[in-house]
N, C-alpha and C positions, 0 to 999 in steps of 0.2 A: 393819741398815748399820752397817757402820764408815766412817769414815771414811779416802777415800784418800791415802795421800802421793804416789801418782801423776797423781792429777789435778789438772789448773792451777789450780782454783778454791783460795782458803783454805781451812780445816778450817770456819769460820763459815758460809761461805757453801753448802757441801756440806750443813752439816745442816740451815739454812735453807730449802734446794731440796727436802731429802727431806721436810720437815715441811709444807713448800708444797705439794709432790705429795701428801701423806697428805691434806691438807684437801679439794685439789682433785679427787682419786677420791672421797673421801667415806669413807675408811678411818678418818679423825678427822672426824666430824660436830660441824655447829653445840651449841657450849654444852658439848661435851666437856673431861675436864677433863686438862691434859697433865701426864705424870709431871713430879717432882721434878727438878729441875735436876743435883742427885747421881747419881739413877738415868738420866735423858738424857746425862751426861756417861760415864759407865760403859758405857752401850749402844751409843755413838759412838765411845768410846775416846777422849776428848778431853778438856781439863779445864771447870772450871765454867764460868771465865771466856769458855769460845769458847761454850758452850750460851748464856749471859745476853748475849753479843753477836748470836748468831742471831736469841734473840725478841725482841732489842730489833730488828732487821729487819721481823721479821715483825708488831711489834709499830704501828712507823711505817706497814706497809701495810696496817694493821688487820682481819690477818688473825686474831690473837689480842685478848685483854685480859687483864691480870691486875689481880686483887683482892687487896687487903691481907691477908695473914693466910688469905686462902682456895685461892690458887691461880693459875694461868695456863689459860685455857681458850678454845677455838678461839671465835672472833666468832658472831654470831647471825646475820652475813647475810656471811658471806666473799666479797669480791668476785674470787673466781677463776675465771679460765675454765674453762670445760670442757674436759678434755683426755682425756675418756675414748673417745674413738674419732670420737664423733659431731661432726659441725660444727657444730650446731644454734644455740646461741648464739652461737658464734666466729665463723659466717660473718657472721652479724646485724653484729657488735661490728666487724670489718675493713669493712664495707660500709660503716658509719657514719664510720668513719676516715678511710676513701677520698674517701669525699664531704666530709669535714672538709678533708682536704689539698690536695681541689680547688678548694675555697672559698678558701681562704688563696692557693694559688698565681695563681687570678683577679685576687685582690686587690691582691698583689705586682706581679703584671703591669701592673695598671691605674696602681697608684702610682708603678713604676718610669716607664711613659708617662707620668705626669703631670709628672715632676720631670726628664724629658729634653726634654719639651718646653716648661718654663718660660723666658722670654724671660733 
């Protein structure tokens, strides 16, 4: 995959999204070592700084880990939703988020009522 100039996303976002997709699909497996920055920069057609920025994002998302002197690896338990077409875990996660939002909304309604009814 090469970064597209026509894509409205920045180059580093395109790279991060591509790596994220590869982790989610299992193309990149837990514990697998990623190519070096220079090799990835060449493959994506971007500067090494762009690769570093993309990897920083994935590191913050805890999808990858870096070990000084060893390289960068897919995290042992990457928390990526399943995007393989089946809705297994994703449907459950969406259901949990909806339930949490419903609870928050009911609490907000109750608080608004209490504030409005205050003397």
